[in-house]
Kinemage of the C-alpha trace (Angstrom):
@kinemage 1
@onewidth
@group {chain A} dominant
@subgroup {mainchain}
@vectorlist {calphas} color= white
{ca unk a 1} P 134.307 108.113 127.524
{ca unk a 2} L 136.713 110.966 129.029
{ca unk a 3} L 135.068 114.074 126.981
{ca unk a 4} L 138.234 116.166 126.752
{ca unk a 5} L 140.096 113.663 124.564
{ca unk a 6} L 136.974 113.471 122.404
{ca unk a 7} L 136.591 114.644 118.463
{ca unk a 8} L 133.230 115.691 117.666
{ca unk a 9} L 132.026 116.028 114.271
{ca unk a 10} L 128.731 117.380 113.404
{ca unk a 11} L 126.605 115.837 110.034
{ca unk a 12} L 124.184 118.028 108.084
{ca unk a 13} L 121.896 116.843 105.326
{ca unk a 14} L 120.951 119.671 103.437
{ca unk a 15} L 118.279 120.428 101.122
{ca unk a 16} L 117.869 124.265 99.812
{ca unk a 17} L 119.739 125.453 102.638
{ca unk a 18} L 118.632 129.393 103.612
{ca unk a 19} L 119.394 131.489 106.718
{ca unk a 20} L 119.043 129.270 109.215
{ca unk a 21} L 121.645 126.792 108.087
{ca unk a 22} L 124.029 129.978 107.967
{ca unk a 23} L 122.972 130.807 111.500
{ca unk a 24} L 123.595 127.212 112.739
{ca unk a 25} L 126.937 127.060 111.034
{ca unk a 26} L 127.899 130.392 112.996
{ca unk a 27} L 126.804 128.973 116.290
{ca unk a 28} L 128.829 125.844 115.708
{ca unk a 29} L 131.846 127.952 115.861
{ca unk a 30} L 131.494 129.695 119.125
{ca unk a 31} L 130.811 126.141 121.200
{ca unk a 32} L 132.528 125.731 124.375
{ca unk a 33} L 133.240 122.138 123.125
{ca unk a 34} L 134.905 122.767 119.638
{ca unk a 35} L 133.775 121.080 116.383
{ca unk a 36} L 136.144 119.187 114.735
{ca unk a 37} L 134.704 119.520 111.293
{ca unk a 38} L 131.467 119.706 109.476
{ca unk a 39} L 129.939 116.869 106.976
{ca unk a 40} L 127.404 118.529 104.666
{ca unk a 41} L 125.638 116.035 102.460
{ca unk a 42} L 123.743 118.466 100.285
{ca unk a 43} L 120.902 117.333 97.867
{ca unk a 44} L 121.086 118.676 94.485
{ca unk a 45} L 124.114 120.849 93.507
{ca unk a 46} L 121.790 123.398 91.505
{ca unk a 47} L 120.145 124.519 94.718
{ca unk a 48} L 123.704 124.631 96.564
{ca unk a 49} L 124.320 128.693 96.145
{ca unk a 50} L 128.175 128.234 95.913
{ca unk a 51} L 128.883 131.849 96.162
{ca unk a 52} L 126.524 132.498 98.735
{ca unk a 53} L 127.777 129.569 100.865
{ca unk a 54} L 131.435 130.093 100.828
{ca unk a 55} L 130.817 133.507 102.298
{ca unk a 56} L 128.605 131.922 104.795
{ca unk a 57} L 131.222 129.653 106.053
{ca unk a 58} L 132.567 130.663 109.256
{ca unk a 59} L 136.286 130.730 109.607
{ca unk a 60} L 137.777 128.178 111.915
{ca unk a 61} L 135.300 125.495 111.071
{ca unk a 62} L 136.377 122.811 108.549
{ca unk a 63} L 134.039 122.021 106.417
{ca unk a 64} L 133.502 118.912 103.968
{ca unk a 65} L 130.551 119.312 101.480
{ca unk a 66} L 129.447 116.565 99.289
{ca unk a 67} L 126.422 116.782 96.607
{ca unk a 68} L 124.088 113.700 95.763
{ca unk a 69} L 120.938 113.887 93.500
{ca unk a 70} L 117.201 113.902 94.902
{ca unk a 71} L 117.042 110.343 93.844
{ca unk a 72} L 120.013 109.367 95.725
{ca unk a 73} L 118.797 110.952 99.162
{ca unk a 74} L 117.758 108.286 101.640
{ca unk a 75} L 117.133 109.468 105.568
{ca unk a 76} L 119.065 106.870 106.771
{ca unk a 77} L 121.677 106.042 103.971
{ca unk a 78} L 122.560 109.493 103.452
{ca unk a 79} L 123.492 109.866 107.116
{ca unk a 80} L 125.488 106.719 106.849
{ca unk a 81} L 127.504 108.014 104.342
{ca unk a 82} L 128.625 110.815 106.266
{ca unk a 83} L 129.379 108.718 109.474
{ca unk a 84} L 131.766 106.730 107.246
{ca unk a 85} L 133.678 110.433 106.165
{ca unk a 86} L 133.860 111.437 110.119
{ca unk a 87} L 136.729 111.417 111.772
{ca unk a 88} L 135.440 111.892 115.427
{ca unk a 89} L 134.686 109.729 118.171
{ca unk a 90} L 131.471 111.666 118.445
{ca unk a 91} L 129.128 112.251 115.301
{ca unk a 92} L 126.171 114.926 115.954
{ca unk a 93} L 123.733 114.607 113.213
{ca unk a 94} L 121.668 117.877 113.043
{ca unk a 95} L 119.202 119.023 110.211
{ca unk a 96} L 119.746 122.292 108.358
{ca unk a 97} L 116.831 124.113 110.030
{ca unk a 98} L 118.046 123.119 113.690
{ca unk a 99} L 119.765 126.373 115.253
{ca unk a 100} L 121.831 125.824 118.648
{ca unk a 101} L 120.336 127.637 121.511
{ca unk a 102} L 123.255 128.527 122.920
{ca unk a 103} L 127.167 127.726 122.933
{ca unk a 104} L 126.989 124.836 125.439
{ca unk a 105} L 124.970 122.483 123.123
{ca unk a 106} L 127.999 120.245 121.591
{ca unk a 107} L 129.564 120.078 125.489
{ca unk a 108} L 126.031 119.019 127.096
{ca unk a 109} L 125.364 116.597 124.351
{ca unk a 110} L 129.009 114.751 124.690
{ca unk a 111} L 128.681 114.794 128.295
{ca unk a 112} L 126.019 112.390 128.176
{ca unk a 113} L 128.576 109.558 126.809
{ca unk a 114} L 130.432 109.810 130.471
{ca unk a 115} L 127.295 108.657 131.752
{ca unk a 116} L 125.551 105.323 131.917
{ca unk a 117} L 122.128 103.747 132.511
{ca unk a 118} L 120.968 102.106 135.685
{ca unk a 119} L 122.439 98.725 135.032
{ca unk a 120} L 125.770 100.227 133.739
{ca unk a 121} L 124.634 100.558 130.139
{ca unk a 122} L 126.624 102.124 127.809
{ca unk a 123} L 125.041 105.614 126.275
{ca unk a 124} L 125.262 105.216 122.459
{ca unk a 125} L 122.877 108.047 121.565
{ca unk a 126} L 121.984 111.414 122.963
{ca unk a 127} L 119.768 113.941 121.771
{ca unk a 128} L 118.767 117.396 122.062
{ca unk a 129} L 116.036 119.433 123.387
{ca unk a 130} L 113.970 121.148 120.624
{ca unk a 131} L 112.963 124.823 121.517
{ca unk a 132} L 110.051 126.280 119.538
{ca unk a 133} L 110.910 129.558 117.703
{ca unk a 134} L 109.540 132.721 117.273
{ca unk a 135} L 106.693 131.949 114.884
{ca unk a 136} L 105.598 128.747 116.278
{ca unk a 137} L 102.089 128.263 117.093
{ca unk a 138} L 100.304 128.163 120.729
{ca unk a 139} L 99.671 124.219 120.316
{ca unk a 140} L 103.005 123.433 118.850
{ca unk a 141} L 104.720 125.319 121.585
{ca unk a 142} L 103.112 123.040 124.085
{ca unk a 143} L 103.757 120.236 122.297
{ca unk a 144} L 107.344 121.091 122.066
{ca unk a 145} L 107.413 121.172 126.069
{ca unk a 146} L 105.564 117.895 126.050
{ca unk a 147} L 107.843 115.927 124.062
{ca unk a 148} L 111.046 117.519 125.118
{ca unk a 149} L 110.478 118.155 129.259
{ca unk a 150} L 112.859 120.184 131.442
{ca unk a 151} L 114.188 116.868 132.865
{ca unk a 152} L 117.189 114.775 131.489
{ca unk a 153} L 116.650 111.025 131.151
{ca unk a 154} L 118.722 107.949 130.238
{ca unk a 155} L 116.319 105.232 128.720
{ca unk a 156} L 116.882 101.456 128.769
{ca unk a 157} L 115.067 98.398 127.760
{ca unk a 158} L 113.499 98.537 131.482
{ca unk a 159} L 111.500 101.661 130.549
{ca unk a 160} L 109.670 100.108 128.120
{ca unk a 161} L 106.738 99.311 130.495
{ca unk a 162} L 106.601 102.523 131.867
{ca unk a 163} L 107.233 104.618 128.702
{ca unk a 164} L 106.411 102.292 125.951
{ca unk a 165} L 107.300 103.596 122.241
{ca unk a 166} L 108.534 106.814 123.697
{ca unk a 167} L 111.709 104.743 125.288
{ca unk a 168} L 112.865 104.427 121.766
{ca unk a 169} L 112.123 108.203 120.800
{ca unk a 170} L 115.394 110.332 119.455
{ca unk a 171} L 115.552 112.750 116.925
{ca unk a 172} L 118.481 113.376 114.116
{ca unk a 173} L 117.091 116.905 114.550
{ca unk a 174} L 120.091 117.165 116.898
{ca unk a 175} L 121.444 113.855 117.976
{ca unk a 176} L 124.671 112.991 118.957
{ca unk a 177} L 126.251 109.001 118.311
{ca unk a 178} L 129.427 107.134 119.499
{ca unk a 179} L 130.870 106.114 116.719
{ca unk a 180} L 132.578 103.159 117.612
{ca unk a 181} L 128.961 101.463 119.264
{ca unk a 182} L 127.253 103.268 115.844
{ca unk a 183} L 129.167 100.905 113.459
{ca unk a 184} L 128.933 98.025 115.992
{ca unk a 185} L 125.709 98.171 115.905
{ca unk a 186} L 125.271 98.273 111.680
{ca unk a 187} L 124.562 101.925 111.550
{ca unk a 188} L 121.470 103.266 110.480
{ca unk a 189} L 118.832 101.244 108.380
{ca unk a 190} L 120.238 102.130 104.647
{ca unk a 191} L 116.727 102.262 103.209
{ca unk a 192} L 114.285 104.136 105.145
{ca unk a 193} L 111.138 106.157 104.516
{ca unk a 194} L 111.659 108.360 107.659
{ca unk a 195} L 112.347 107.705 111.480
{ca unk a 196} L 115.939 106.204 111.296
{ca unk a 197} L 116.791 107.577 114.364
{ca unk a 198} L 113.925 105.854 116.369
{ca unk a 199} L 114.905 102.742 114.667
{ca unk a 200} L 118.403 102.839 115.537
{ca unk a 201} L 117.728 103.788 119.113
{ca unk a 202} L 115.034 100.582 119.214
{ca unk a 203} L 117.475 98.346 117.964
{ca unk a 204} L 120.255 99.506 120.359
{ca unk a 205} L 117.934 99.406 123.335
{ca unk a 206} L 116.688 95.824 122.515
{ca unk a 207} L 120.973 95.142 122.257
{ca unk a 208} L 121.475 96.518 125.977
{ca unk a 209} L 122.558 99.881 125.373
{ca unk a 210} L 121.159 103.067 126.579
{ca unk a 211} L 119.607 106.472 125.086
{ca unk a 212} L 120.215 109.834 126.578
{ca unk a 213} L 117.934 112.693 126.522
{ca unk a 214} L 120.064 115.506 127.296
{ca unk a 215} L 117.415 118.811 128.155
{ca unk a 216} L 120.398 121.383 128.451
{ca unk a 217} L 121.707 120.572 124.993
{ca unk a 218} L 119.307 123.033 123.245
{ca unk a 219} L 118.294 123.734 119.764
{ca unk a 220} L 115.768 125.923 118.185
{ca unk a 221} L 113.422 123.899 115.676
{ca unk a 222} L 109.640 123.633 115.158
{ca unk a 223} L 107.312 123.669 112.327
{ca unk a 224} L 103.867 124.871 111.903
{ca unk a 225} L 102.149 121.989 110.016
{ca unk a 226} L 98.969 122.309 108.477
{ca unk a 227} L 96.269 119.541 108.901
{ca unk a 228} L 97.298 117.514 105.539
{ca unk a 229} L 101.176 117.809 106.217
{ca unk a 230} L 100.590 116.363 109.825
{ca unk a 231} L 98.561 113.886 108.086
{ca unk a 232} L 101.469 112.742 105.443
{ca unk a 233} L 104.077 113.069 107.913
{ca unk a 234} L 102.317 110.829 110.380
{ca unk a 235} L 101.455 108.382 107.339
{ca unk a 236} L 105.206 108.274 106.719
{ca unk a 237} L 105.896 107.865 110.669
{ca unk a 238} L 103.572 104.755 110.475
{ca unk a 239} L 104.853 103.007 107.182
{ca unk a 240} L 108.261 102.920 109.390
{ca unk a 241} L 106.998 101.300 111.933
{ca unk a 242} L 104.961 98.747 109.913
{ca unk a 243} L 108.285 98.211 107.919
{ca unk a 244} L 110.274 97.473 110.838
{ca unk a 245} L 108.055 94.688 113.411
{ca unk a 246} L 111.288 93.481 114.804
{ca unk a 247} L 111.404 97.347 116.401
{ca unk a 248} L 108.116 98.388 116.975
{ca unk a 249} L 105.594 95.016 117.204
{ca unk a 250} L 104.131 95.138 120.781
{ca unk a 251} L 105.117 98.284 121.615
{ca unk a 252} L 101.996 100.460 122.691
{ca unk a 253} L 102.175 103.551 120.521
{ca unk a 254} L 98.372 105.468 120.325
{ca unk a 255} L 98.133 105.944 124.027
{ca unk a 256} L 101.117 108.443 123.990
{ca unk a 257} L 99.312 110.463 121.046
{ca unk a 258} L 96.193 110.316 123.090
{ca unk a 259} L 97.881 111.459 126.318
{ca unk a 260} L 99.423 114.359 124.314
{ca unk a 261} L 95.672 115.358 123.017
{ca unk a 262} L 94.284 115.296 126.660
{ca unk a 263} L 97.223 117.370 128.008
{ca unk a 264} L 96.970 119.794 125.351
{ca unk a 265} L 93.328 120.379 125.830
{ca unk a 266} L 93.667 120.703 129.405
{ca unk a 267} L 96.336 123.035 129.084
{ca unk a 268} L 94.427 125.168 126.503
{ca unk a 269} L 91.467 125.368 128.810
{ca unk a 270} L 94.027 126.414 131.718
{ca unk a 271} L 95.347 129.359 129.645
{ca unk a 272} L 91.861 130.291 128.404
{ca unk a 273} L 92.611 129.675 124.504
{ca unk a 274} L 89.819 127.569 124.481
{ca unk a 275} L 88.728 128.759 120.930
{ca unk a 276} L 92.181 126.580 119.818
{ca unk a 277} L 90.543 123.314 120.966
{ca unk a 278} L 88.626 122.628 117.488
{ca unk a 279} L 92.121 123.139 115.399
{ca unk a 280} L 93.578 120.638 118.307
{ca unk a 281} L 90.799 118.518 117.465
{ca unk a 282} L 91.166 118.838 113.690
{ca unk a 283} L 95.096 118.221 113.593
{ca unk a 284} L 94.890 115.380 116.162
{ca unk a 285} L 92.238 113.476 113.912
{ca unk a 286} L 94.628 114.209 110.989
{ca unk a 287} L 97.335 112.845 112.735
{ca unk a 288} L 95.463 109.748 113.809
{ca unk a 289} L 94.027 108.929 110.525
{ca unk a 290} L 97.304 109.133 108.618
{ca unk a 291} L 99.007 107.193 111.374
{ca unk a 292} L 96.195 104.431 110.853
{ca unk a 293} L 96.477 104.542 107.052
{ca unk a 294} L 100.252 104.169 107.396
{ca unk a 295} L 100.127 101.308 109.478
{ca unk a 296} L 97.894 99.464 106.755
{ca unk a 297} L 99.874 100.943 103.798
{ca unk a 298} L 100.657 97.573 102.436
{ca unk a 299} L 96.428 96.998 101.631
{ca unk a 300} L 96.179 100.909 99.912
{ca unk a 301} L 96.554 101.282 96.121
{ca unk a 302} L 99.715 102.925 94.691
{ca unk a 303} L 97.923 106.055 93.884
{ca unk a 304} L 96.261 106.589 97.492
{ca unk a 305} L 99.908 105.647 98.856
{ca unk a 306} L 101.482 108.535 96.624
{ca unk a 307} L 98.965 110.990 97.721
{ca unk a 308} L 99.429 110.399 101.395
{ca unk a 309} L 103.013 110.288 101.616
{ca unk a 310} L 105.284 113.388 102.187
{ca unk a 311} L 108.160 111.135 100.408
{ca unk a 312} L 106.972 110.229 97.142
{ca unk a 313} L 110.488 109.215 95.971
{ca unk a 314} L 110.893 106.548 98.410
{ca unk a 315} L 108.566 104.794 96.372
{ca unk a 316} L 109.639 105.649 92.973
{ca unk a 317} L 111.883 102.043 92.634
{ca unk a 318} L 108.771 99.977 93.430
{ca unk a 319} L 106.290 98.056 91.251
{ca unk a 320} L 103.362 98.617 93.352
{ca unk a 321} L 103.974 101.419 95.546
{ca unk a 322} L 105.539 99.124 98.356
{ca unk a 323} L 108.780 98.321 99.978
{ca unk a 324} L 110.981 96.383 97.989
């Protein structure tokens, strides 16, 4: 694709947006590759401060806002709704707390679509590097560098043997899509607890497309999760994988987590932060326990599932706590 002729829209699902969201919008106005329009799907109109948001909307940036109820929100269906409202050739999905690190984010993401995989595979999806913010903890700061390294990479089906599940890794915290190819692939899964980005990437790679990681496209985004939050996040992650064996069956996953724990422990020792190792062990155990329980969620009572999940609304319309 010739990037000079492309129109780029930005999609942002929002929920109780705050200061980071306003910084995000401001940064979109200074991009070297101009944004055609921003489409915001806001969950619960009562949490949208209309007066405050009107004042925060930067001049010269066309913004469309649609409000939905909390019951209507779905990680896949909500983003697909926004995709259908887009007019651009490229749609960049972002979260409302991901702030562009510089003015080159859109330019560097868009550049991915002029590239191809080693076998000529068309790039369908390109995700950005996530950098830690100032309040990010020491361990999470290293985890960011592990998941989002310095070197860019185009991933295809040929990488499955070497990378395992990381072949399918992509993140809608900041991820660009070629809209024509997006729709030809059927778009996001319409009902998912989480992980709509990786489900899409997995199916696209299996269909012969490529997914690009663009390390020079950067956003500031990180969290300091507690052990319980790590447990629940990994529970939902595993539920999404269990619900989609057509994507994840037979793909090694746990080994990547073990590698992260080992390399993080060595990094802490190297930096003289040995007192953080117990925290690493506790959080890693929380992740693993959440993941194992999520993989087997269909064997758990409804009450246990509702305690384990970060997304209780996902289970509300089911009779027994399982996917319809």
